[in-house]
C-alpha positions as CSV (number, residue, x, y, z in Angstrom):
1,M,68.0,95.6,-93.2
2,K,64.6,94.2,-93.9
3,K,63.9,93.6,-90.2
4,F,65.1,97.1,-89.3
5,L,62.7,98.6,-91.9
6,Y,59.9,96.5,-90.4
7,I,60.6,97.7,-86.9
8,A,60.7,101.3,-88.1
9,E,57.4,100.9,-89.9
10,V,55.8,99.2,-86.8
11,L,57.0,102.1,-84.6
12,R,55.4,104.6,-87.1
13,K,52.0,102.9,-87.3
14,R,51.7,101.4,-83.7
15,G,54.0,103.2,-81.4
16,L,56.1,101.9,-78.5
17,G,53.1,100.4,-76.7
18,F,53.1,97.6,-79.3
19,F,56.7,96.6,-78.5
20,W,55.8,96.4,-74.8
21,A,52.9,94.3,-75.6
22,Y,54.9,92.1,-77.9
23,F,57.7,91.7,-75.3
24,S,55.4,90.8,-72.4
25,Q,53.0,88.5,-74.5
26,S,55.6,86.8,-76.8
27,V,59.2,87.5,-76.1
28,W,58.9,86.9,-72.3
29,F,57.5,83.4,-72.8
30,D,60.6,82.4,-74.8
31,L,63.0,83.9,-72.3
32,R,61.3,81.9,-69.5
33,H,61.2,78.6,-71.2
34,G,64.3,78.6,-73.7
35,T,62.0,78.4,-76.6
36,K,62.2,80.3,-80.0
37,T,58.7,81.3,-81.0
38,F,58.4,85.0,-81.0
39,A,60.1,86.0,-84.3
40,R,57.7,86.5,-87.2
41,V,58.3,84.6,-90.4
42,P,57.1,86.4,-93.6
43,K,55.5,84.2,-96.2
44,D,58.4,84.8,-98.6
45,E,60.9,83.2,-96.1
46,Q,58.8,80.1,-95.6
47,T,59.4,76.7,-97.2
48,I,56.1,75.6,-98.5
49,E,55.6,72.1,-99.9
50,S,52.0,72.6,-100.8
51,S,51.1,74.0,-104.2
52,G,48.2,75.9,-105.8
53,S,45.6,77.7,-103.7
54,E,47.0,76.4,-100.4
55,A,50.3,78.0,-101.0
56,D,48.6,81.2,-102.4
57,N,46.2,81.5,-99.4
58,G,48.8,80.9,-96.6
59,L,50.0,83.9,-94.6
60,L,53.0,84.8,-92.4
61,Y,53.7,83.3,-89.0
62,V,53.2,85.5,-86.0
63,A,53.5,84.2,-82.4
64,S,50.2,84.2,-80.5
65,F,49.9,86.4,-77.5
66,T,50.1,84.2,-74.3
67,S,47.0,85.8,-72.7
68,V,44.9,85.5,-75.9
69,T,45.5,81.8,-76.1
70,R,44.9,81.3,-72.3
71,D,41.8,83.4,-72.1
72,A,40.2,82.1,-75.3
73,V,40.7,78.5,-74.3
74,R,39.2,79.3,-70.9
75,L,36.1,80.6,-72.7
76,A,36.0,77.5,-74.9
77,R,36.1,75.3,-71.8
78,N,33.1,77.2,-70.4
79,I,31.2,76.7,-73.6
80,L,31.9,73.0,-73.7
81,T,31.7,72.5,-69.8
82,S,34.6,70.9,-68.0
83,E,33.5,67.3,-68.8
84,R,33.3,67.7,-72.5
85,F,36.4,69.8,-72.6
86,A,38.3,66.9,-71.1
87,R,37.3,64.7,-74.1
88,A,37.9,67.4,-76.7
89,Q,41.0,67.8,-78.7
90,F,42.8,71.1,-79.3
91,V,44.0,71.6,-82.8
92,D,46.1,74.5,-84.0
93,L,45.9,75.0,-87.7
94,G,49.0,76.6,-89.1
95,C,50.7,76.2,-85.8
96,G,54.0,77.8,-87.0
97,K,56.7,77.6,-84.2
98,G,54.1,76.2,-81.8
99,K,53.5,79.0,-79.4
100,A,49.8,78.5,-79.0
101,L,50.4,74.7,-78.5
102,L,52.9,75.4,-75.8
103,V,50.6,77.8,-74.0
104,F,47.8,75.2,-74.2
105,A,49.9,72.4,-72.9
106,Q,51.3,74.5,-70.0
107,Q,47.8,75.7,-69.0
108,F,45.4,72.9,-69.9
109,G,47.4,69.9,-71.0
110,T,46.7,67.9,-67.9
111,Q,43.0,68.4,-68.2
112,Q,42.7,66.6,-71.5
113,A,42.7,62.9,-72.4
114,L,44.1,63.4,-75.9
115,P,47.3,65.3,-77.0
116,A,47.0,68.6,-78.7
117,I,47.8,68.7,-82.3
118,G,49.5,71.3,-84.4
119,I,49.3,71.2,-88.2
120,E,51.8,73.2,-90.3
121,Y,52.4,73.0,-94.0
122,D,56.0,74.6,-93.8
123,P,58.3,71.7,-92.8
124,Q,61.0,74.1,-91.4
125,L,58.4,75.9,-89.1
126,A,57.0,72.4,-88.1
127,D,60.6,71.3,-87.2
128,L,61.1,74.4,-85.1
129,A,57.7,73.7,-83.3
130,K,58.9,70.2,-82.5
131,R,62.3,71.6,-81.1
132,N,60.4,74.1,-79.0
133,I,58.2,71.3,-77.6
134,E,61.2,69.2,-76.6
135,K,62.5,72.2,-74.5
136,C,59.2,72.3,-72.4
137,D,58.6,69.4,-70.0
138,F,55.0,70.3,-69.7
139,A,54.6,69.9,-73.5
140,V,56.4,66.7,-74.1
141,G,53.9,63.8,-74.7
142,R,51.0,66.3,-74.7
143,V,51.6,67.9,-78.1
144,E,52.1,66.6,-81.6
145,V,53.1,68.5,-84.7
146,I,52.2,67.3,-88.1
147,T,53.6,68.6,-91.4
148,D,50.6,68.7,-93.7
149,S,47.9,71.0,-95.1
150,A,45.2,72.1,-92.6
151,V,42.7,71.0,-95.3
152,N,43.6,67.4,-94.1
153,V,42.8,68.1,-90.5
154,R,40.2,65.3,-90.2
155,D,42.9,62.7,-91.0
156,Y,44.6,63.4,-87.6
157,T,41.8,64.1,-85.1
158,K,40.7,61.5,-82.7
159,S,37.9,63.1,-80.7
160,D,34.2,63.7,-81.5
161,T,34.6,67.3,-80.2
162,L,37.4,69.6,-81.2
163,I,38.8,73.0,-80.1
164,I,40.1,74.6,-83.4
165,Y,42.7,77.4,-83.0
166,L,43.3,79.6,-86.0
167,Y,45.5,82.6,-86.0
168,N,44.6,83.9,-89.4
169,S,47.0,81.4,-90.9
170,F,45.2,81.2,-94.2
171,Q,42.3,82.8,-96.0
172,G,40.2,82.3,-99.2
173,K,39.6,78.9,-100.7
174,T,41.8,77.2,-98.1
175,L,39.8,78.6,-95.2
176,R,36.6,77.6,-96.8
177,S,37.9,74.1,-97.5
178,V,39.0,73.7,-93.9
179,L,35.6,74.9,-92.6
180,S,33.8,72.4,-94.9
181,A,36.1,69.6,-93.7
182,L,35.2,70.4,-90.1
183,G,31.5,70.7,-90.8
184,D,30.7,67.2,-89.6
185,V,32.4,67.4,-86.2
186,P,31.2,69.5,-83.2
187,H,33.7,72.1,-82.3
188,V,34.7,75.5,-80.8
189,L,36.6,77.8,-83.1
190,I,39.1,80.3,-81.6
191,Y,39.8,82.7,-84.5
192,V,42.5,85.3,-83.8
193,D,42.8,88.3,-86.1
194,P,39.5,87.0,-87.8
195,A,40.0,88.6,-91.2
196,E,37.2,86.6,-92.8
197,K,34.8,86.2,-89.9
198,T,31.8,87.2,-92.1
199,I,31.9,83.8,-93.8
200,L,31.3,81.9,-90.6
201,T,27.6,82.3,-90.9
202,D,27.8,80.4,-94.2
203,Y,29.0,77.4,-92.2
204,G,26.5,77.5,-89.4
205,Y,28.6,79.0,-86.7
206,T,27.2,80.7,-83.6
207,V,29.5,83.4,-82.5
208,H,29.7,83.6,-78.6
209,S,32.3,86.4,-78.1
210,D,33.9,88.9,-80.5
211,N,36.8,90.6,-78.8
212,H,38.2,93.8,-80.3
213,G,41.7,94.4,-79.1
214,R,44.2,97.2,-79.7
215,Y,46.2,95.2,-82.2
216,N,45.5,92.3,-84.6
217,A,47.1,89.9,-82.2
218,D,44.7,90.6,-79.4
219,T,41.5,90.7,-81.6
220,W,39.7,87.4,-81.6
221,L,36.4,85.7,-81.5
222,I,35.0,82.5,-80.2
223,A,32.4,80.5,-82.3
224,S,30.9,77.0,-82.3
225,V,29.1,74.7,-84.6
226,G,27.3,71.4,-83.9
227,L,27.3,71.7,-80.1
228,T,24.1,70.5,-78.4
């Protein structure tokens, strides 16, 4: 009943065009690869081990649009140049079921020396991401999923340059803690549905592209800090 009401509300607000976009950008990927990434997971259905502000600041899981991940990473590669891109490490903070990780592995995995990393604080979602990775030959060995808070991102990265992917997975104090933790490492930030983009200037980011889509899922920006 809850899902039916959600669909009815989406139809009222966004129209049939959104359902075609969601099918072509999210559902179609799963149909092609036998994965299960497209279904949204509201926060009240998540199993969260973190407590305090991290649990309070976390948001629902929504699958990334395939073209958004692909196009944003291409732009990140242009900003870094191909040589530096090859040494950089892709990190999806709040990776959920792993959709962005899978698209990255498919499109760019062979171009990088280090495996992509997904960090997810919901152990059930992290387990789903691992199962989705196992279904995709192009992702096995090129993607790792870690169950932890994104605040601890620096405990898991191995490169001196990062590509951070963030689909509005958390806000508030948690977002600020993550940006502070990343302050000492040069990186490109891909921020999808950038609800708190105004705080980026507080952390020294330069915004390279600010893309306003029709929906939250295809609205994103590219920013960087520490690149020389």
